[in-house]
C-alpha positions as CSV (number, residue, x, y, z in Angstrom):
1,M,-21.1,-3.6,-21.8
2,M,-21.2,-2.6,-25.7
3,K,-19.6,-4.6,-28.2
4,N,-16.4,-3.0,-29.7
5,E,-17.7,-2.5,-33.0
6,T,-20.6,-0.3,-31.3
7,K,-18.2,1.5,-29.7
8,L,-15.6,2.2,-32.4
9,M,-18.7,3.9,-34.2
10,L,-19.5,6.2,-30.8
11,V,-15.7,7.3,-30.9
12,L,-15.9,7.8,-34.2
13,N,-19.0,10.3,-33.8
14,K,-17.7,11.8,-30.8
15,L,-14.4,12.7,-33.2
16,S,-16.5,14.9,-35.5
17,G,-18.2,16.8,-32.8
18,V,-17.9,20.7,-32.4
19,A,-15.3,20.1,-29.4
20,M,-12.1,20.2,-31.6
21,V,-10.7,21.1,-35.1
22,I,-9.7,18.1,-36.6
23,N,-7.5,18.4,-40.2
24,I,-7.9,14.8,-41.0
25,K,-7.6,13.8,-44.2
26,N,-9.6,10.8,-45.3
27,K,-12.3,8.3,-43.2
28,I,-9.6,5.5,-43.1
29,K,-7.3,7.6,-40.9
30,L,-9.5,8.8,-38.5
31,F,-10.7,5.1,-38.4
32,L,-7.1,3.9,-38.0
33,V,-7.4,6.5,-34.8
34,A,-9.7,6.0,-33.1
35,A,-9.1,2.1,-33.0
36,L,-6.3,3.3,-31.2
37,L,-8.4,4.8,-28.9
38,L,-10.6,1.9,-27.9
39,V,-8.0,0.9,-24.8
40,G,-9.1,4.6,-23.1
41,I,-12.6,4.2,-24.3
42,N,-13.3,0.6,-22.5
43,T,-11.5,2.3,-19.7
44,V,-13.4,5.4,-19.3
45,I,-16.9,3.2,-19.6
46,A,-15.9,0.5,-17.1
47,Q,-15.3,3.4,-14.6
48,Q,-18.9,4.2,-15.2
49,E,-20.6,1.2,-15.0
50,E,-18.8,-0.9,-12.3
51,K,-19.4,-0.4,-8.3
52,P,-15.4,-1.3,-7.2
53,R,-15.1,-3.9,-5.0
54,V,-13.3,-3.0,-1.8
55,F,-11.5,-4.7,1.6
56,V,-10.4,-2.9,4.4
57,L,-7.7,-3.7,6.7
58,T,-7.7,-1.8,9.9
59,D,-5.8,-1.4,13.2
60,I,-8.2,1.0,14.5
61,E,-7.4,2.3,17.9
62,N,-3.8,2.2,17.2
63,E,-4.2,6.3,16.6
64,P,-7.1,8.1,16.5
65,D,-6.9,8.5,12.4
66,D,-8.3,5.1,11.9
67,A,-11.3,6.1,13.3
68,Q,-11.7,9.2,11.1
69,S,-11.2,7.3,8.3
70,L,-13.8,4.6,9.2
71,V,-16.7,7.8,9.6
72,R,-15.5,9.0,5.8
73,F,-15.6,5.4,4.6
74,L,-19.1,4.6,5.6
75,T,-20.7,8.1,4.0
76,Y,-19.1,7.1,1.0
77,S,-19.7,3.3,1.2
78,N,-23.0,3.4,-1.4
79,Q,-20.3,4.0,-3.9
80,W,-18.9,0.8,-3.3
81,D,-19.3,-3.0,-3.4
82,V,-18.0,-3.2,0.7
83,E,-17.1,-6.7,1.0
84,G,-15.0,-6.8,4.4
85,I,-13.4,-4.8,7.4
86,V,-10.8,-6.5,9.1
87,A,-9.6,-5.2,12.5
88,T,-5.8,-5.8,12.3
89,T,-2.3,-5.8,14.4
90,S,0.2,-3.1,13.2
91,C,3.7,-1.4,14.4
92,W,2.1,0.2,16.9
93,Q,-0.2,-2.6,18.1
94,R,1.6,-5.6,18.0
95,N,-0.8,-8.2,20.1
96,K,-4.3,-7.2,20.0
97,T,-7.2,-6.1,17.5
98,A,-10.0,-3.8,18.3
99,E,-12.7,-5.0,16.3
100,W,-14.9,-3.5,18.7
101,R,-14.2,0.1,17.6
102,I,-15.3,-1.2,14.5
103,H,-18.8,-1.9,15.7
104,E,-18.9,1.4,17.7
105,I,-18.9,3.4,14.4
106,V,-21.2,1.1,12.2
107,D,-23.6,1.4,15.1
108,A,-23.7,5.1,14.5
109,Y,-24.4,4.5,11.2
110,N,-26.8,2.5,11.7
111,E,-28.6,5.4,13.2
112,V,-28.1,7.9,10.3
113,R,-28.1,5.5,7.5
114,D,-32.1,5.9,6.2
115,N,-31.0,9.5,6.1
116,L,-28.4,9.0,3.8
117,E,-30.0,7.3,1.4
118,V,-32.6,10.3,1.0
119,H,-29.4,12.3,-0.3
120,E,-28.0,9.7,-2.6
121,K,-28.9,6.1,-3.2
122,G,-27.2,2.5,-2.6
123,Y,-26.2,3.0,1.2
124,P,-25.6,-1.0,2.3
125,T,-28.1,-2.3,5.3
126,Y,-26.8,-1.8,8.8
127,K,-27.4,-5.9,9.0
128,Y,-25.1,-6.1,6.2
129,I,-22.0,-4.3,7.4
130,K,-21.7,-5.7,10.7
131,S,-21.8,-9.1,8.9
132,I,-18.5,-8.0,7.0
133,V,-16.4,-6.9,10.3
134,K,-14.0,-9.3,11.0
135,I,-11.0,-10.4,13.2
136,G,-7.4,-10.9,11.7
137,V,-4.3,-12.8,13.8
138,P,-3.6,-10.7,16.9
139,K,0.5,-10.9,16.4
140,F,2.9,-8.7,14.2
141,G,3.6,-9.2,10.9
142,M,5.3,-12.1,9.4
143,E,4.6,-13.7,13.1
144,G,1.1,-14.1,12.0
145,V,1.9,-15.6,8.6
146,G,1.6,-19.4,8.1
147,P,0.7,-22.8,9.4
148,G,-2.3,-22.3,12.1
149,Q,-2.1,-18.6,11.1
150,D,-5.7,-18.6,9.8
151,S,-8.1,-16.2,11.2
152,E,-11.8,-15.0,10.7
153,G,-10.6,-12.0,8.5
154,S,-8.0,-14.1,6.5
155,E,-10.7,-17.0,5.4
156,W,-13.0,-14.3,4.6
157,L,-10.6,-12.4,2.4
158,I,-9.9,-15.7,1.0
159,Q,-13.8,-16.1,0.3
160,S,-13.7,-12.7,-1.2
161,L,-11.0,-13.5,-4.0
162,K,-12.6,-16.6,-5.2
163,K,-16.0,-15.0,-5.7
164,E,-16.7,-15.4,-9.4
165,D,-16.5,-11.5,-10.0
166,S,-14.7,-10.4,-12.8
167,R,-14.0,-6.9,-11.3
168,P,-10.6,-6.1,-8.9
169,L,-10.8,-6.1,-5.3
170,Y,-9.3,-3.2,-3.7
171,V,-7.9,-4.2,-0.5
172,Q,-6.8,-1.0,1.6
173,A,-4.4,-1.8,4.2
174,W,-4.6,1.0,6.8
175,G,-2.0,-0.9,9.0
176,G,-0.2,-4.2,9.2
177,A,-1.1,-6.3,5.7
178,N,-0.6,-9.9,7.5
179,V,-4.5,-10.9,7.0
180,L,-3.5,-10.7,3.2
181,A,-0.6,-12.2,3.5
182,Q,-1.7,-15.5,5.0
183,A,-4.7,-15.4,2.0
184,L,-2.0,-15.4,-0.4
185,W,0.6,-18.0,1.7
186,K,-2.6,-20.4,2.4
187,M,-4.1,-20.2,-1.5
188,E,-0.5,-20.6,-3.0
189,R,-1.0,-24.0,-0.8
190,T,-4.4,-25.1,-1.6
191,L,-5.3,-23.7,-4.9
192,P,-4.3,-24.6,-8.4
193,K,-1.7,-21.9,-9.9
194,S,-3.9,-21.3,-12.7
195,E,-6.5,-20.3,-9.8
196,L,-4.2,-18.6,-8.1
197,D,-2.6,-16.7,-10.7
198,K,-6.5,-15.1,-11.6
199,I,-7.1,-14.0,-7.9
200,I,-3.7,-12.4,-8.3
201,N,-4.8,-10.5,-11.4
202,K,-7.8,-9.7,-9.4
203,I,-5.5,-7.2,-6.2
204,R,-5.4,-4.2,-6.0
205,V,-3.2,-3.2,-3.1
206,Y,-3.2,0.1,-1.3
207,T,-1.1,0.1,1.9
208,I,-0.5,3.3,4.1
209,S,3.5,2.9,3.9
210,D,4.7,-0.3,5.5
211,Q,3.7,-0.7,9.1
212,D,4.3,-4.6,9.5
213,D,7.3,-6.3,7.5
214,T,4.6,-8.9,5.4
215,G,3.6,-5.7,2.9
216,P,7.3,-6.2,1.6
217,W,7.2,-10.2,1.7
218,I,3.7,-9.7,-0.4
219,R,6.2,-7.6,-3.5
220,K,8.5,-10.0,-3.5
221,N,6.7,-13.1,-3.2
222,Y,3.5,-12.2,-5.2
223,P,5.8,-9.9,-8.3
224,N,2.4,-9.4,-10.0
225,I,0.0,-8.0,-7.4
226,F,-1.3,-4.4,-8.4
227,Y,1.0,-2.7,-5.1
228,V,0.1,0.6,-4.3
229,V,2.6,1.9,-1.6
230,S,5.6,4.5,-0.2
231,P,7.5,1.7,0.7
232,G,8.7,2.3,4.9
233,F,7.9,2.1,7.8
234,Q,8.0,4.6,10.8
235,E,8.9,1.7,13.9
236,N,10.4,3.1,17.4
237,G,9.6,7.1,16.1
238,G,12.1,7.2,13.5
239,G,10.0,9.7,11.4
240,Q,9.8,8.4,8.1
241,Y,6.3,8.6,7.3
242,H,6.7,12.1,6.2
243,Y,8.2,11.1,3.4
244,A,5.5,9.0,2.1
245,T,2.7,10.6,-0.3
246,W,-0.5,10.0,1.8
247,V,0.8,12.8,4.5
248,G,-0.6,15.2,2.0
249,I,-4.6,14.3,3.1
250,S,-3.6,16.9,6.0
251,G,0.0,17.3,6.4
252,D,2.1,19.9,4.8
253,K,2.7,22.2,7.7
254,F,5.3,20.7,9.5
255,H,7.7,23.0,12.7
256,G,4.2,25.6,12.7
257,K,5.1,26.2,9.0
258,F,2.3,25.8,6.2
259,N,4.1,24.3,3.3
260,G,1.7,25.0,1.1
261,P,-1.7,23.6,1.4
262,D,-4.5,25.2,3.6
263,F,-4.1,23.2,6.9
264,T,-7.3,25.3,8.4
265,I,-9.5,23.0,7.0
266,V,-7.8,19.7,8.6
267,D,-7.4,20.7,11.6
268,N,-9.5,20.4,15.2
269,P,-11.4,23.4,14.8
270,W,-13.2,22.9,10.9
271,L,-13.5,19.4,12.1
272,D,-15.3,20.3,15.3
273,D,-17.4,23.0,13.5
274,N,-18.4,20.5,10.1
275,I,-18.3,17.1,11.0
276,R,-18.2,16.1,15.1
277,K,-20.3,18.7,16.5
278,N,-24.0,19.2,16.1
279,H,-23.3,16.6,12.9
280,G,-25.3,13.6,14.2
281,P,-23.9,10.3,15.6
282,L,-22.0,9.3,13.0
283,G,-20.3,12.5,13.0
284,A,-19.9,12.3,16.3
285,Q,-17.4,9.6,16.4
286,H,-14.8,11.3,14.8
287,P,-12.3,11.8,17.2
288,H,-9.8,14.6,17.7
289,T,-6.6,14.4,16.0
290,E,-3.5,13.8,17.9
291,Y,-1.1,13.4,15.1
292,L,-2.2,14.0,11.3
293,M,-6.0,13.5,10.4
294,E,-7.0,10.5,9.0
295,G,-4.0,9.4,7.6
296,D,-5.8,6.3,6.0
297,T,-8.6,8.0,4.0
298,P,-6.1,8.6,0.9
299,S,-6.5,4.7,0.5
300,F,-9.9,4.8,-0.2
301,L,-10.3,8.7,-1.6
302,G,-9.4,7.5,-5.1
303,L,-12.1,5.1,-5.8
304,V,-14.9,7.7,-5.2
305,S,-16.8,8.3,-8.4
306,N,-16.2,11.8,-8.8
307,G,-15.6,12.1,-12.1
308,L,-11.2,12.5,-11.7
309,N,-10.8,9.3,-10.3
310,N,-9.6,6.5,-11.9
311,P,-8.3,3.8,-9.9
312,E,-6.7,1.5,-12.3
313,R,-4.4,4.1,-13.4
314,P,-2.6,5.4,-10.0
315,D,-0.7,7.5,-13.0
316,F,-3.5,10.1,-13.6
317,G,-3.9,11.3,-10.5
318,G,-7.0,12.2,-8.0
319,W,-7.9,12.6,-4.5
320,G,-6.6,9.2,-3.5
321,G,-2.8,11.2,-5.0
322,R,-0.9,10.0,-8.2
323,Y,1.6,7.4,-8.9
324,N,4.2,6.0,-10.9
325,L,4.9,2.7,-12.0
326,Y,9.1,1.7,-11.2
327,I,11.3,0.5,-8.5
328,P,12.2,2.7,-5.9
329,P,15.8,3.6,-5.1
330,F,16.8,2.0,-1.2
331,K,15.9,3.9,1.3
332,K,17.5,3.5,5.1
333,Y,13.9,3.7,6.4
334,M,12.3,0.7,4.3
335,Y,12.7,-3.5,5.4
336,E,13.9,-4.0,2.2
337,P,15.1,-3.3,-1.4
338,E,12.2,-3.2,-3.4
339,T,12.1,-5.9,-6.2
340,R,9.9,-5.5,-8.6
341,P,8.3,-2.0,-10.1
342,I,5.3,-0.7,-7.8
343,W,3.0,2.2,-8.1
344,T,4.7,4.6,-5.9
345,D,5.5,8.8,-5.0
346,V,5.7,11.1,-7.6
347,Q,5.6,15.0,-7.4
348,D,3.1,17.4,-8.6
349,E,4.0,21.3,-9.4
350,V,0.5,22.9,-7.3
351,W,-0.1,26.9,-7.0
352,S,-0.7,27.6,-3.5
353,D,-2.9,30.3,-2.4
354,I,-1.5,30.4,1.1
355,T,2.1,30.9,0.3
356,K,1.3,32.4,-3.2
357,Q,4.1,30.5,-5.1
358,Y,4.4,26.5,-6.6
359,H,5.3,24.2,-4.5
360,T,6.8,20.8,-5.9
361,S,6.6,17.4,-3.7
362,N,4.6,13.9,-3.9
363,H,2.1,15.5,-0.9
364,A,0.8,18.3,-3.5
365,T,-0.7,15.0,-5.5
366,I,-3.0,15.0,-2.7
367,W,-3.7,18.1,-1.0
368,R,-3.8,20.2,-4.4
369,W,-7.8,18.6,-4.2
370,R,-8.2,19.3,-0.1
371,E,-10.8,21.9,-0.6
372,A,-12.9,19.8,-2.6
373,Y,-12.8,16.7,-0.5
374,Q,-12.6,18.3,2.5
375,H,-16.4,20.4,1.6
376,D,-17.8,16.8,0.2
377,F,-17.7,14.9,2.9
378,A,-18.7,17.8,4.8
379,A,-21.6,17.9,3.2
380,R,-22.2,14.1,3.6
381,I,-22.0,14.4,7.2
382,D,-24.5,16.9,6.7
383,W,-26.8,14.2,4.5
384,S,-26.3,12.1,7.7
385,N,-28.3,14.4,10.1
386,T,-30.6,15.7,7.5
387,P,-33.9,13.6,6.1
388,E,-34.8,16.1,3.8
389,Y,-33.1,16.5,0.4
390,S,-34.4,20.2,0.1
391,K,-32.5,20.9,3.5
392,A,-28.9,20.3,2.2
393,N,-26.2,20.6,-0.6
394,H,-25.7,18.0,-3.5
395,P,-22.8,18.0,-5.5
396,P,-23.0,19.3,-9.2
397,V,-23.3,16.9,-12.7
398,A,-19.9,17.7,-14.3
399,K,-20.9,17.1,-18.0
400,L,-18.9,17.7,-21.3
401,G,-19.8,19.4,-24.7
402,H,-17.6,16.7,-26.7
403,A,-16.3,13.2,-25.7
404,N,-13.7,12.2,-23.0
405,E,-10.9,11.3,-25.3
406,I,-10.3,13.8,-29.1
407,I,-8.0,13.8,-31.4
408,A,-6.0,17.4,-32.8
409,H,-3.3,18.0,-35.0
410,S,-0.4,20.5,-34.0
411,G,-1.4,24.3,-34.5
412,D,-5.0,23.5,-34.4
413,K,-7.6,25.1,-31.9
414,V,-8.9,23.0,-29.5
415,L,-12.4,23.4,-27.7
416,L,-12.9,22.3,-24.7
417,S,-16.6,22.7,-23.1
418,G,-18.2,21.7,-20.2
419,E,-21.7,22.7,-21.8
420,G,-24.7,20.7,-20.4
421,S,-23.3,20.7,-16.6
422,I,-26.2,21.3,-13.9
423,D,-26.9,21.6,-10.3
424,P,-29.4,19.4,-8.6
425,D,-30.1,21.8,-6.1
426,G,-30.4,24.8,-8.6
427,N,-26.8,26.4,-7.6
428,K,-25.0,28.9,-9.3
429,L,-21.9,26.7,-10.9
430,C,-18.6,28.0,-11.5
431,Y,-15.7,26.3,-14.1
432,Q,-12.0,25.6,-13.7
433,W,-10.3,24.2,-16.3
434,I,-6.7,22.5,-15.1
435,Y,-4.1,21.3,-17.4
436,Y,-2.6,18.4,-16.1
437,K,0.8,18.8,-17.0
438,E,2.5,16.2,-15.1
439,V,0.4,12.9,-16.6
440,G,0.4,12.3,-20.3
441,T,3.3,12.2,-22.5
442,L,3.7,16.0,-23.7
443,N,6.4,18.3,-21.9
444,A,4.4,21.6,-23.1
445,N,6.2,24.3,-20.5
446,E,5.1,27.4,-22.3
447,F,1.2,26.1,-22.4
448,K,-1.3,28.5,-22.4
449,L,-5.1,27.4,-22.0
450,E,-7.5,30.5,-22.9
451,D,-10.6,31.8,-20.9
452,S,-9.6,28.7,-17.9
453,N,-12.1,29.6,-15.9
454,N,-15.1,29.7,-18.3
455,K,-17.3,26.9,-19.7
456,V,-15.7,27.0,-22.8
457,T,-12.0,27.1,-22.8
458,S,-9.4,26.5,-26.0
459,F,-6.1,26.2,-26.9
460,I,-3.3,25.7,-29.6
461,A,-2.4,22.4,-29.8
462,P,1.4,21.9,-29.3
463,N,3.6,20.8,-32.2
464,V,4.6,17.3,-32.0
465,A,7.0,15.0,-33.8
466,S,4.8,11.9,-32.9
467,V,1.6,11.7,-31.1
468,K,1.3,12.8,-27.6
469,T,-1.4,13.0,-24.9
470,M,-2.3,15.9,-22.7
471,H,-4.9,15.6,-19.5
472,F,-7.1,18.3,-18.9
473,I,-9.8,18.5,-15.7
474,L,-12.8,20.3,-15.6
475,A,-13.6,20.9,-12.6
476,V,-17.3,22.7,-12.1
477,T,-18.4,23.9,-8.4
478,D,-21.3,25.1,-7.1
479,D,-21.9,28.4,-4.6
480,G,-23.7,26.1,-2.0
481,S,-22.6,25.5,1.6
482,P,-20.5,23.7,1.4
483,S,-19.4,24.1,-2.4
484,L,-19.1,21.4,-4.0
485,T,-17.2,19.9,-7.0
486,K,-17.3,17.4,-9.5
487,Y,-14.8,16.7,-12.3
488,Q,-14.5,15.5,-16.2
489,R,-10.9,14.3,-17.6
490,V,-10.5,15.1,-21.1
491,I,-7.4,13.2,-23.0
492,V,-6.1,15.0,-25.9
493,N,-4.4,12.9,-28.4
494,V,-2.1,15.4,-30.0
495,L,-1.0,14.1,-33.8
496,P,1.8,15.7,-35.6
497,K,0.5,18.0,-38.4
């Protein structure tokens, strides 16, 4: 990691680039503004240099979607340090775990791991993945928390949490969270408070709603834990999950009506053609969808290294959705009122080519990226069945002609450039610049972005009375089969004239 002085010089150099027009009157002012940007630059650099640490809790076999998500998860396992995959319970599977199904899918991964490695390096070995599959307590929720409730899974999680590793641990609860609850309960009673506090500061939880009663307990008793969730449960068919953000992965078609996204690319016929049939042993482990495809996948989509995602900033938005930090109001389908801010549901307004209109919902924070993440998965399944690099498509490399964070004054013409983007297969590239209006601090309803489908775009910085931020996403897509997309995010800090 560079020292802050070096980073500051990097910022100053980038600020003088051709990508923007700035009328800063003297070097002292430029230095001060650049210093203010160091927090943002630190975050960008950290995301580029470090693999996320990941720990999965799954109530696999409660329905097909956990197995589906695990298939996709393993195709991205080279991008993370996977430290545990634990079979758990949930409100749908109260008294048993199904670790055997994890092993079945991992065994299929063994057959394709070397093919995957041809196309992108860093896939964990079969032996390693097998060694980190563990079993949680076969009890529902808080029944499995307390004296005598330790399990192989909770002990393994404690080991991961106690590691001398400064990186966060992203704990994904695809089902119930009692393995995490038990680990916290035990550490509180066996570790000094100072050590527990350090551990808690490294925990990042993304849970697919509350599939047992331990999630609310964790949030209430450990208020400093970073927690992403659409709070609530669907016990006894209560029908409340459709309010949750994660439904956007494959939902928004209710009562036979399309409500925005393209449903065909998450439906069984497309999955049969592109994932399951004639696509190798790992794709064949992706079961037929009964309800929604891969309801658990949003928990890790935001960790994919695609240039868009920033897991430390759920409010920035990405493949796993977008979330704001606040105390949500109590709803009848929640276990209990929230007592502290959590990262939870927020809405995006997104144009749909299906309905030819704008749709505003929390689901849209995920489905707006649907074609890209589905094509990306299809390509990786192709990799798993293709031992030659030249016979598969690979994603482009999105690059900028300037820094990821820049400064402009009101009235300046700002240039944004995707110059330098390339495709490893020599495919033709197309460009799309997206103004992510829901992110940042500027409310620019009348904002216009010129030539948004060109490599270089421009806009006139809006009038502001104080410093405001604007987020722009460069999406670079190749014309391969399937077409693949990578991104760059640009944060523009607009200063008063």
